[in-house]
C-alpha positions as CSV (number, residue, x, y, z in Angstrom):
1,X,-50.9,231.5,209.8
2,X,-49.3,228.1,210.3
3,X,-48.8,227.7,206.5
4,X,-47.0,231.1,206.4
5,X,-44.6,230.0,209.1
6,X,-43.8,226.8,207.1
7,X,-43.2,228.8,203.9
8,X,-41.0,231.3,205.8
9,X,-39.0,228.4,207.2
10,X,-38.4,227.0,203.7
11,X,-37.5,230.4,202.4
12,X,-35.0,231.2,205.2
13,X,-31.4,230.9,203.9
14,X,-29.0,228.9,206.1
15,X,-26.1,230.9,207.6
16,X,-23.0,231.3,205.5
17,X,-20.9,229.1,207.8
18,X,-23.3,226.2,207.4
19,X,-23.2,226.5,203.6
20,X,-19.4,226.6,203.8
21,X,-19.4,223.4,205.9
22,X,-21.6,221.6,203.4
23,X,-19.2,222.7,200.6
24,X,-16.2,221.5,202.7
25,X,-17.9,218.1,203.2
26,X,-18.5,217.7,199.5
27,X,-14.9,218.7,198.7
28,X,-13.4,216.3,201.3
29,X,-15.7,213.5,200.2
30,X,-14.7,214.0,196.6
31,X,-11.0,213.9,197.5
32,X,-11.5,210.8,199.6
33,X,-13.4,209.0,196.8
34,X,-10.9,210.1,194.2
35,X,-7.9,208.7,196.1
36,X,-9.7,205.4,196.5
37,X,-10.6,205.1,192.8
38,X,-7.4,206.6,191.2
39,X,-4.1,205.5,192.8
40,X,-2.2,208.2,190.9
41,X,-4.0,211.0,192.9
42,X,-2.8,209.6,196.2
43,X,-0.2,211.6,198.2
44,X,2.8,209.4,198.9
45,X,5.7,210.9,200.7
46,X,8.0,208.9,203.0
47,X,10.0,211.2,205.3
48,X,10.5,210.2,208.9
49,X,11.6,213.7,210.0
50,X,8.5,215.3,208.5
51,X,6.3,212.6,210.0
52,X,7.8,213.2,213.4
53,X,7.3,217.0,213.1
54,X,3.7,216.4,211.9
55,X,2.8,214.3,214.9
56,X,4.5,216.6,217.3
57,X,2.6,219.6,215.9
58,X,-0.6,217.6,216.2
59,X,0.1,216.8,219.9
60,X,1.0,220.4,220.7
61,X,-2.2,221.8,219.0
62,X,-4.4,219.2,220.8
63,X,-2.7,220.1,224.1
64,X,-3.4,223.8,223.6
65,X,-7.0,223.2,222.8
66,X,-7.4,220.8,225.7
67,X,-6.0,223.5,228.0
68,X,-8.3,226.1,226.6
69,X,-11.3,223.8,227.1
70,X,-10.3,223.1,230.6
71,X,-10.2,226.9,231.3
72,X,-13.6,227.2,229.6
73,X,-15.0,224.5,231.8
74,X,-13.6,226.4,234.8
75,X,-15.9,229.3,233.9
76,X,-19.0,227.5,232.7
77,X,-18.9,224.3,234.9
78,X,-20.7,222.7,231.9
79,X,-20.7,219.0,231.4
80,X,-20.2,219.4,227.7
81,X,-17.0,221.4,228.1
82,X,-15.6,218.9,230.5
83,X,-16.2,216.0,228.1
84,X,-14.7,217.9,225.2
85,X,-11.6,218.8,227.3
86,X,-11.2,215.1,228.2
87,X,-11.7,214.0,224.6
88,X,-9.0,216.4,223.2
89,X,-6.7,215.4,226.1
90,X,-6.9,211.8,225.0
91,X,-6.0,212.9,221.5
92,X,-3.1,215.0,222.7
93,X,-1.6,212.1,224.8
94,X,-2.2,209.5,222.1
95,X,-0.5,211.7,219.5
96,X,2.4,212.3,221.8
97,X,2.9,208.8,223.3
98,X,1.7,206.6,220.5
99,X,2.8,208.5,217.3
100,X,5.3,211.3,218.0
101,X,7.6,209.3,220.3
102,X,7.6,206.2,218.1
103,X,8.3,208.4,215.1
104,X,11.3,209.8,216.9
105,X,12.6,206.3,217.8
106,X,11.9,204.8,214.4
107,X,9.1,202.5,215.6
108,X,6.2,204.1,213.7
109,X,5.5,201.0,211.7
110,X,5.4,198.6,214.7
111,X,2.1,197.0,215.9
112,X,2.2,198.9,219.2
113,X,2.2,202.4,217.7
114,X,-0.4,201.5,215.0
115,X,-2.9,199.8,217.3
116,X,-2.4,202.1,220.3
117,X,-2.8,205.3,218.2
118,X,-5.9,203.9,216.5
119,X,-7.5,202.9,219.8
120,X,-6.7,206.4,221.2
121,X,-8.4,208.0,218.2
122,X,-11.4,205.8,218.5
123,X,-11.9,206.7,222.2
124,X,-11.4,210.4,221.4
125,X,-13.9,210.3,218.5
126,X,-16.5,208.6,220.7
127,X,-16.0,211.2,223.5
128,X,-16.4,214.0,221.0
129,X,-19.6,212.5,219.6
130,X,-20.9,212.2,223.2
131,X,-19.9,215.8,224.0
132,X,-21.6,217.2,220.9
133,X,-25.0,215.9,222.0
134,X,-24.8,215.8,225.8
135,X,-27.1,218.4,227.5
136,X,-25.3,221.6,228.3
137,X,-25.9,221.6,232.1
138,X,-23.8,222.9,235.0
139,X,-22.4,220.1,237.1
140,X,-23.2,220.2,240.9
141,X,-19.7,219.3,241.9
142,X,-17.4,220.8,239.3
143,X,-14.1,220.2,241.0
144,X,-14.9,216.6,241.8
145,X,-16.1,216.0,238.2
146,X,-12.8,217.6,236.9
147,X,-10.7,215.3,239.1
148,X,-12.7,212.3,237.9
149,X,-12.2,213.4,234.3
150,X,-8.4,213.7,234.8
151,X,-8.2,210.3,236.3
152,X,-10.3,208.8,233.5
153,X,-8.1,210.3,230.8
154,X,-4.9,209.1,232.3
155,X,-6.4,205.7,233.1
156,X,-7.7,205.4,229.5
157,X,-4.4,206.2,227.9
158,X,-2.5,203.9,230.4
159,X,-5.0,201.0,229.7
160,X,-4.5,201.4,225.9
161,X,-0.7,201.4,226.4
162,X,-0.8,198.4,228.8
163,X,-3.2,196.2,226.8
164,X,-1.5,197.0,223.4
165,X,1.9,196.4,224.9
166,X,0.9,193.0,226.4
167,X,-0.6,191.9,223.1
168,X,2.0,193.4,220.8
169,X,3.5,190.0,219.8
170,X,0.1,188.7,218.6
171,X,-1.0,191.9,216.9
172,X,-0.5,192.4,213.1
173,X,-0.7,195.4,210.9
174,X,-1.5,193.5,207.7
175,X,0.3,195.7,205.2
176,X,3.8,196.1,203.9
177,X,5.1,199.4,205.5
178,X,7.6,199.8,202.6
179,X,4.8,199.9,200.1
180,X,3.7,203.4,199.1
181,X,0.0,204.4,199.4
182,X,-0.3,204.7,195.6
183,X,0.6,201.0,195.4
184,X,-1.7,199.9,198.2
185,X,-4.8,197.8,197.7
186,X,-8.1,199.5,198.5
187,X,-9.5,198.4,201.9
188,X,-6.4,196.3,202.5
189,X,-4.6,195.3,205.7
190,X,-5.9,194.0,209.0
191,X,-9.7,193.9,209.0
192,X,-10.0,194.8,212.7
193,X,-7.8,197.9,212.3
194,X,-9.8,198.9,209.2
195,X,-13.0,198.5,211.2
196,X,-11.6,200.7,214.0
197,X,-10.8,203.4,211.6
198,X,-14.2,203.2,210.0
199,X,-15.9,203.4,213.4
200,X,-13.7,206.3,214.4
201,X,-14.7,208.1,211.2
202,X,-18.4,207.5,212.0
203,X,-17.8,208.9,215.5
204,X,-16.3,212.0,214.1
205,X,-19.1,212.4,211.6
206,X,-21.7,212.1,214.4
207,X,-19.7,214.7,216.4
208,X,-19.7,217.0,213.4
209,X,-23.5,216.7,213.1
210,X,-23.9,217.4,216.8
211,X,-21.7,220.5,216.7
212,X,-23.5,221.7,213.6
213,X,-26.8,221.5,215.5
214,X,-25.6,223.3,218.5
215,X,-23.1,225.8,217.1
216,X,-25.4,228.7,216.3
217,X,-24.3,230.9,219.3
218,X,-20.8,229.4,219.9
219,X,-18.0,230.0,217.5
220,X,-15.7,227.5,219.1
221,X,-18.3,224.7,218.4
222,X,-18.4,225.9,214.7
223,X,-14.7,225.2,214.4
224,X,-15.2,221.9,216.1
225,X,-17.9,221.0,213.5
226,X,-15.4,221.9,210.8
227,X,-12.6,219.9,212.4
228,X,-14.5,216.8,213.2
229,X,-15.9,216.7,209.7
230,X,-12.4,216.8,208.3
231,X,-11.3,214.2,210.8
232,X,-14.2,211.9,209.7
233,X,-13.1,212.0,206.1
234,X,-9.4,211.5,207.2
235,X,-10.5,208.2,208.9
236,X,-12.6,207.2,205.9
237,X,-9.5,207.8,203.8
238,X,-7.5,205.6,206.1
239,X,-10.1,202.9,205.8
240,X,-10.1,203.0,202.0
241,X,-6.3,203.4,201.7
242,X,-4.7,202.2,205.0
243,X,-1.7,204.6,204.9
244,X,-2.2,205.6,208.6
245,X,-0.6,202.3,209.4
246,X,2.8,203.3,208.1
247,X,5.3,206.1,208.0
248,X,4.0,207.4,204.7
249,X,2.4,210.8,204.5
250,X,-0.9,210.5,202.6
251,X,-4.1,212.4,201.7
252,X,-5.6,211.2,205.0
253,X,-2.7,212.8,206.9
254,X,-3.5,216.1,205.1
255,X,-7.1,215.9,206.2
256,X,-6.2,215.0,209.7
257,X,-3.8,218.0,209.9
258,X,-6.6,220.2,208.6
259,X,-8.7,218.9,211.6
260,X,-6.0,220.1,214.0
261,X,-5.7,223.4,212.2
262,X,-9.4,223.9,212.5
263,X,-9.2,223.3,216.3
264,X,-6.3,225.7,216.4
265,X,-8.3,228.4,214.6
266,X,-11.1,227.9,217.0
267,X,-8.7,228.2,219.9
268,X,-7.2,231.5,218.6
269,X,-10.7,232.9,218.0
270,X,-11.8,231.9,221.5
271,X,-8.7,233.5,223.1
272,X,-9.4,236.7,221.1
273,X,-12.9,236.7,222.5
274,X,-11.6,236.3,226.0
275,X,-9.2,239.3,225.5
276,X,-12.0,241.4,224.2
277,X,-14.2,240.4,227.2
278,X,-11.4,241.2,229.6
279,X,-11.0,244.7,228.0
280,X,-14.8,245.3,228.3
281,X,-14.8,244.2,231.9
282,X,-11.8,246.4,232.7
283,X,-13.7,249.4,231.1
284,X,-16.9,248.6,233.1
285,X,-14.8,248.2,236.3
286,X,-13.2,251.6,235.7
287,X,-16.6,253.2,235.1
288,X,-17.9,251.7,238.4
289,X,-14.9,253.1,240.2
290,X,-15.3,256.6,238.8
291,X,-19.0,256.4,239.6
292,X,-18.2,255.4,243.2
293,X,-15.7,258.2,243.5
294,X,-18.2,260.7,242.2
295,X,-20.8,259.5,244.6
296,X,-18.6,259.3,247.7
297,X,-16.7,262.6,247.0
298,X,-17.9,265.2,244.6
299,X,-21.6,264.4,244.8
300,X,-21.5,264.5,248.7
301,X,-19.8,267.9,248.7
302,X,-22.2,269.3,246.1
303,X,-25.2,268.0,248.0
304,X,-23.9,269.8,251.2
305,X,-23.2,273.0,249.2
306,X,-26.8,272.9,247.8
307,X,-28.3,272.5,251.3
308,X,-26.1,275.1,252.9
309,X,-26.8,277.5,250.0
310,X,-30.5,277.2,250.6
311,X,-30.0,277.9,254.3
312,X,-27.9,280.9,253.5
313,X,-30.5,282.2,251.0
314,X,-33.1,281.9,253.7
315,X,-30.9,283.9,256.1
316,X,-30.4,281.0,258.4
317,X,-26.7,280.5,257.9
318,X,-24.3,281.2,260.7
319,X,-20.7,282.5,260.2
320,X,-19.5,278.9,261.0
321,X,-21.9,277.5,258.4
322,X,-20.7,279.9,255.8
323,X,-17.1,278.9,256.6
324,X,-18.0,275.2,256.2
325,X,-19.7,276.1,252.9
326,X,-16.5,277.5,251.6
327,X,-14.6,274.5,252.8
328,X,-17.0,272.2,251.0
329,X,-16.6,274.2,247.8
330,X,-12.8,273.8,248.1
331,X,-13.2,270.0,248.6
332,X,-15.5,269.7,245.7
333,X,-12.9,271.5,243.5
334,X,-10.2,269.1,244.8
335,X,-12.4,266.1,244.0
336,X,-13.1,267.3,240.5
337,X,-9.4,268.0,239.9
338,X,-8.4,264.5,241.1
339,X,-11.1,262.9,238.9
340,X,-9.9,264.8,235.9
341,X,-6.3,263.8,236.6
342,X,-7.3,260.2,237.0
343,X,-9.2,260.2,233.7
344,X,-6.5,262.1,231.8
345,X,-4.6,260.2,229.0
346,X,-1.3,261.3,230.6
347,X,-1.8,261.5,234.4
348,X,0.7,263.3,236.6
349,X,3.6,261.2,238.1
350,X,3.2,259.9,241.6
351,X,5.4,262.5,243.2
352,X,3.4,265.3,241.6
353,X,0.1,263.8,242.5
354,X,1.1,263.5,246.1
355,X,2.6,266.9,246.2
356,X,-0.5,268.5,244.8
357,X,-2.9,266.6,247.1
358,X,-0.9,267.3,250.3
359,X,0.1,270.9,249.2
360,X,-3.5,272.0,248.6
361,X,-4.8,270.6,251.8
362,X,-1.9,272.0,253.9
363,X,-2.0,275.5,252.2
364,X,-5.8,275.8,252.8
365,X,-5.3,274.8,256.5
366,X,-2.3,277.0,257.0
367,X,0.0,274.3,258.3
368,X,3.6,273.6,257.3
369,X,4.2,270.7,255.0
370,X,7.4,268.6,254.6
371,X,7.3,266.3,251.6
372,X,9.8,263.5,251.1
373,X,8.7,261.6,248.0
374,X,11.3,260.2,245.5
375,X,10.8,260.9,241.9
376,X,10.3,258.3,239.2
377,X,8.3,255.7,241.1
378,X,6.2,253.8,238.6
379,X,2.9,252.5,240.1
380,X,-0.5,251.6,238.6
381,X,-2.9,254.4,238.0
382,X,-5.3,253.1,240.7
383,X,-2.5,252.9,243.3
384,X,-1.4,256.5,242.4
385,X,-4.9,257.8,242.8
386,X,-5.6,255.9,246.1
387,X,-2.4,257.2,247.7
388,X,-3.1,260.8,246.6
389,X,-6.6,260.6,248.1
390,X,-5.3,259.1,251.3
391,X,-2.7,261.8,251.6
392,X,-5.3,264.5,251.1
393,X,-7.6,263.0,253.7
394,X,-4.9,262.5,256.2
395,X,-3.6,266.1,255.9
396,X,-7.2,267.4,256.1
397,X,-7.8,265.4,259.3
398,X,-4.6,266.7,260.8
399,X,-5.7,270.3,260.2
400,X,-9.4,269.9,261.2
401,X,-9.3,267.5,264.1
402,X,-5.8,267.5,265.7
403,X,-4.8,271.2,265.5
404,X,-1.5,270.2,264.0
405,X,1.0,272.9,262.9
406,X,3.3,270.6,260.9
407,X,2.7,267.6,258.7
408,X,5.4,265.4,257.2
409,X,4.6,263.1,254.2
410,X,7.1,260.4,253.3
411,X,7.1,257.6,250.7
412,X,9.6,254.8,250.5
413,X,9.9,251.9,248.1
414,X,12.0,248.9,249.3
415,X,10.4,245.6,250.2
416,X,7.0,247.4,250.0
417,X,5.6,250.8,249.0
418,X,5.2,252.6,252.3
419,X,3.4,255.9,252.7
420,X,3.6,257.8,256.1
421,X,1.6,261.0,257.0
422,X,2.8,262.2,260.4
423,X,1.5,265.3,262.3
424,X,2.3,267.0,265.6
425,X,-1.3,267.5,266.7
426,X,-2.9,266.6,269.9
427,X,-3.6,263.0,268.8
428,X,-6.3,260.6,270.0
429,X,-6.9,257.1,271.2
430,X,-7.6,254.9,268.1
431,X,-9.2,252.2,270.3
432,X,-11.7,254.7,271.7
433,X,-13.2,255.7,268.3
434,X,-14.2,254.2,265.0
435,X,-12.4,257.0,263.2
436,X,-15.5,258.2,261.3
437,X,-16.1,258.2,257.6
438,X,-12.6,259.7,256.7
439,X,-10.6,256.8,258.3
440,X,-13.0,254.2,256.9
441,X,-12.6,255.7,253.4
442,X,-8.8,255.6,253.7
443,X,-8.8,252.0,254.8
444,X,-11.1,251.0,252.0
445,X,-8.9,252.8,249.4
446,X,-5.7,251.1,250.7
447,X,-7.4,247.7,250.7
448,X,-8.7,248.2,247.2
449,X,-5.1,248.3,245.9
450,X,-3.9,245.4,248.0
451,X,-2.5,247.5,250.8
452,X,-3.0,247.9,254.6
453,X,-3.6,251.1,256.5
454,X,-2.7,251.5,260.2
455,X,-3.2,254.4,262.6
456,X,-0.7,255.1,265.4
457,X,-1.7,257.8,267.8
458,X,-2.1,258.8,271.5
459,X,-3.5,261.8,273.2
460,X,-0.9,264.6,273.1
461,X,1.5,262.6,270.9
462,X,0.4,263.3,267.4
463,X,-0.8,260.9,264.7
464,X,0.8,258.7,262.1
465,X,-1.1,257.3,259.2
466,X,0.8,254.4,257.6
467,X,-0.1,252.6,254.3
468,X,2.0,249.6,253.2
469,X,1.4,248.1,249.7
470,X,3.4,244.9,248.9
């Protein structure tokens, strides 16, 4: 049995994305080796405007990915996501402050820009390597951890800037910035800078291995594996041909931009997944709402009809009971009609929905209705349905409980959307009653769409139901 599992493991084919990553590593490695051995194959383009645009684009992509990771951490509260967000934030700030801005001011070849950007890259590569292997656990104090991370990122970038600025007069680049990469000596320049690039490349390679190991169920980590692999070979290229220390565009720059493009692709795919998730959640929320309306309305009426029908069949129904049975059947029909309208692809406008709800209830009760609803008001479907149900319930209450002969329904839309249902019935004391299920249902429906329902009434003075939605 154990031998069969081993054989099955050997026969199992790796996923296509892992095979593609191996192929990418071989291609990038061959390109790096070729540029080191054959100077004629090295890209060599000196264009300060293009270089400034390049670094600005890198900073913007890193900023977008850092923002996305921060949002992801807000949902997962995972330590790994916080570390990755901090690492990419360091990259974004380093690209902006230490490369893009110096490119714009013509100081790209100076010791400050060269050393500060290299140190920022080294810190970011180390953090990415840590984030790729750290256990994916939820933090007990996510807000405090996020605040600490923000302070750490800002302090790290500020420290790099301060130390590099203080030592700028003693720092050297070690290469002639006017010499093109295809004329540069392999592994030339300042030994410390070369070592920093090599260590950063190793950090990126470790990060790629970590992301490769943990990316089976996370597409964003797959793109991070691709990106960090490319970033590793970019740094190895800079180590062999130190063109990152000048304003020349080189093969290493192409690999580094590919790193940012991989992060951007991962961010786009992640955003697409978020949008699909939101659409699914909206659909599920709508299903829950319909199920709740069916349970609270149509199902209740049908249950009463079934019970009353059994009593009538047994000869136990009174005339009043038969009348209530007919009323329940009418209410069930209204519930079904409102649900069909709510689910229709082209629901009725607000004024028609309110007119139908109030008109049916008033006609059945034999009371006069005055409707003052402006045409053309555009409200969300949930708001339209909630207002229609509130109107119907208020008119039914006026007919059944207050003995009203006239009901007026008005809707205004100025600072807020305000619905009023006023009757001339005998009224009641709102403080002396909880209002029953009907008033509770109306309050819940108003609250569900961000509104507030108030009842104004007194014995002998009629009743006003008022709903205000900001």
